[in-house]
N, C-alpha and C positions, 0 to 999 in steps of 0.2 A: 453449582454457583446459582446464587439465586435470582429468579426473575423479575426484572424491573420494566414496569409497565410506564410508557412515557404518557405525557400530557394528552397525548391523540388517542390513547388506548392502545396502542400496539407495543410490542415489546422491543423498543429502539429508543436510546438513550440519545436525546436532542432531536436536532433536524427535524424541527416541529414544522416548518413550511413544507419541506418535501413529503414528509409523512403527512400531512393534511393533503397534501395534492394527491397522492396516491389513494389515501382512503376515501376521499371524494369520488375518486373515478371508480374504485369498487363498488361504492354504495349506489352509485348513478348509472352504473354499467358502460359509462363513458371512457373506456379504457383505450389508449393509444396503441397502436400497433408495434411501436418500438420506442424503448427508452435508453438513455445515456447516462448512467451515474458515473460521475466523475469527481475525483477529490485524490489527497495523498494517500498513499498505502496505510492501509489498516485504519481506515477513518470510520470504515462501517458500511462501506458499499455492498460487499457481499453479503452481509447480513440483512441489510434492508432488501436487497433482490430477493432474498428467501422469504422474507416475512411478507413481502408483497406477493410473490408466488403461493405463499400460504394462503393469503387473503382471496386470491383468485381462484384456488381449488378448495377452499374450506367449503364443508357441508353445514355448518351451522347458519343461523339466521343472519341476514345481510348486516345488520348493526353491530354483531358479535364478532364478525370475521376480522383477522384469522384467531379462531377459539383457542389454538395451540392444543387441542387435545383429541379433536376427531382424528380417522384415519389417515384423511388426507393430509391436514397438517403434521402429523406424526412421519408420514412417508416423505413430504417434503424434506422435514428438518434432518433426516436420514439420507436424503438425496436417492430415494427409492422408487417416488411415485411414477408411474408409467406415463402420466402426462407432464412430468418435470424433467428435462433434458439439460444437459451441461455440455457444450462444445468446447472441451479441453484437451489436453494431450493425453489423458487418463483415458477418456472416452475414444479417442483417435486410435489408442494403442489396444484397447479392448475390441473396438469394432472393426479395426484394420490392424491384424497384427505385424503385417510386412511393413507398417508404418512406425512401429515402436520407436525405431533408432531416429526417427524425424526430429529435427530441432524446432520446429513450428508446426501449425496447424496447416494441413496440405489441403488441396484443390480437391483431391479424392473425398476427404472427410467433409468438407463443406458440402459436395454434391450429395453424399450420403445423408447429411442431415437434412438437406432440402428435401430429399425424398421422404424422409420420415416425418417433417413439419407437414406435408402435403396430406397425410394420413388423418383421419377423424381422431378426436381424442378418444382415449380407451374408457376413462371414467366419466369425466366432466363436461364443461361447456368449453374450458380452455386448454390449450396446450402451451406450456411456457418454456422457453428456450432461454437460459442463461449461457452467455459469451462473456467470460471474464478476461480481463488485460487486451480489451480489443485492439489497442495499439500496436499489439504483437502480430495482426493478421498481416501475413504478406498481402502485397498487390494483388497477386494471382488469387490467393484464397478470397480477398474482400471482394473482389469482382465476381468470383463464382457465388457469392453470398448477396451481390447486390440484387438480382432479380428478386428473392424471396423478401429483401427490404422494400422494394419498389411495389410488389404485388403480392403480399402476404397473405395467406388464407385467412378468412373471416376470424377463425377460433385461435390464431397463434399471437401470443404476445413475446416479444424477443426483448431481454433485458441485457444490456451490455454494460461493462465496467471499464474505466480507464483512469490512470492516476492522472491523466491531463487530456481534457477534451480535444484540444488543439494538435494533439499527437495521433489523433484517429483521422484516417484518410477521408478528406471533405466530403466526397461521394457517400460515404456511409453515415458521417455524421449529420450531415443535413436532411437525412431520412429518419432520425430519433427524435424524440423529445426530450431537450437537456434538462437534467437534474443535478446541477453542481452541488456538491458537499463540502461545506466548509468545516474547519477546526473548530471545536467548542470551547467556550471559555474553560480556563484550567480550574477554577473554582467548581465547575461543573463537573468536570472529569474526577477531581478529588472527592466532591459529593457522592458520586457514582461509587467509586472505590470504598468509601466508607460503608456506604449501604451492604457490600459484600462482608466488611468485618472480618476479614482475615489477616490483616496484617497492621504493623504499628503506624502511629501517626508520621512518623519520621518516613517511613516506607511509602507511605500513601503520598505525602507531600513530594518526594524524589520520583515516582510514579508519573503523577500529574504534571510535573514540570518536564520530564524527558518525553512525554507523549506529544508534546506540543498542540495539544487539543484532539489528538487521533485516540477517540475511545476505544476503537478496536485494539490498538497496539497496548493502552493501558490495562485493558481487564485480561488481554492474554499475558501480559507480563506478571499480572498479579496472581494468576493462576500456574503459571508456567515460568519456571526460573530460567529457562532457555534464552530469553531476549537478554536479561541482565547477565547472563553468563559469557554471551558472545558479546555483549558490551564491554565488560570487565577484559576480557580477550584482547578487544579492540583497542582499547586504552593503553593494556600493557604493551602491546607491540607498538602504539603510537610513542609512548614515553621512551622505550627502549630506541626507536629509529631517530628519534630527537637528538640522540646523543651518540648515534652510529656515522662513521665514516663512509665516504663513496663507496669503497668496495663492499662494505657491509650491507649497505643499502640495495647495491645492485644483486647481491645474493638473496637479498629477503625479498626482492621484487618478484625473482623467479618462483619461490616458495608462495608468497601472496597470490600470484595469479593462477594458482592451481587449488584456490580455496574455493569453497561453496559458497560462502557468505561475503562476497567482495562488496557487494552494493550497501550491504548493511554496514560493514566497517568503514566504508568511505563515508556513509552518512554520520555514522558517530563521530567520525574525525570532524566533520563539517560542522557539526553542533558543538564541540570542543573548540574550534578556532572562532566560531561566531561568539562564545561565551567569552574568549580571550579578549577579542575586541570590545565586547561591552565592560568587561573589568578595565582595560587600557582607557576607555571613554567615560567612565566613572558612573557606569549604569548597571553595576553588580548585582542589583536587586532583581534585574531581569533575567538572570542566566538561568540555562536548564539542567546543567550540570552541578547541581548545589552541592553535591558530596566531593566534588573537585575543587571547591573554593581556595583552599589553601594552596595547591598547587598553580591554579589559574593566578592567584594574586603574586606568588614568588616568580612565574614565568612572565608576567606582566612588565617587571622591571627588566628581564633580560634579552627581551624580544622588542623589536620598534614596531609600532603600530603599523608603520607601512609596509614592514615585511609580513605581518599578520594578514592585513589586507589583501596583500597581491597573493599569499598563499591560498586563502579563502577563494578567491576569485578563481585560482587555476584549479583548486579543488572541485568547485562546482561546473566548472567547464569540464573537467575529465569525468565527473559523474555523469552529466548528460550525455557524453560520448558514449559511456558504457552502458546507460538505459536505452539509447536509440539506435545504435548501431553495433555491428559485429566487429568492432576494433579488436586488434590483438591486444590482449590481458594483458601480458608480460610488458608489453612496449608502454602501455598506459600506466602501468605500476613504476616502471623505471623513469618514465618522465616526471610522475609525481614526486617520486622519493628524492630525486636529484634536484627536484625544486625545494623540497621540505626546508624549512628554516633549520638551523642545526645549532646545537649548544655547546658544538666543540669550539675549541680556541682558534681553529684555523679559519672556520667560517667567520666568527666573531670579528677576528683582525682583519679578514678581507671586506668586511662591511663595515669597517671602522668604528667596531664597539670594544667597549672595556666595561670590565666590572666596578 
């Protein structure tokens, strides 16, 4: 993939204010001890955190950091630099083999990381820790990490990411410098995709719309068909279940609860129902699923806007439940599918609808 250099000289597309803030910190040496980068999934949080880590550890002249070519920049990009650490499940499993089956970061892993951070850097001035998805830290693990956040060693910089800063424990959030990251304009995403020059204009427009301004999602979808394949599977299952009866839906709920990409599927569904409401309200030009326009037009006349609005609200509620709790997945799917509007004659008659 081609390297795109942003307006601030860093290989980051968009987010100019945040990039400018971090770049000035590197150049002046006035680096905060902890940052919290927040924003929707695949908006570019981890990429920016890696770029910032490169800038802190880069051996080039100050104005050229990160150069992207020196040994330090290369090792950070490969996640192999001895002074760049990541507190995630992979690190926990490697350092504490007996915790491989754990479902979240454990207190033991946090304590081990605290000990590592207390040691001097191996090669440079800084030791940088990345904590992805900080909202997933349990209260016990977060409390074990709190002392390091309150009194970090002078050479340590902690970079935490979260899809929503409000989901991070207040005791953690209050000790970090906030760096909210917002979706980019769709035209900006499309321009970035065109610079890569890999696909047709039709696909570029589709990816930009589906991204919702999440540049990380768009670039990943452009170079890897996996995301679009999952979307196609989610839409196929959605269309089938719209026409299924109650028994078929309950059977499907058991299967769907065992899948590995439930959140991706439900987010795809949420986008589809949002688009249906837009079509029903006369704002079809704003839809994201532009390749589904014919189906959306057809169903906009078969389902009442009140049903669309009610189901979208329920879908968003259950998405939040799955994202923030350990709820029973099968139960969530059963509730959702039983509330999913149906194209069956039985459902339509029960709701006073005729063709």
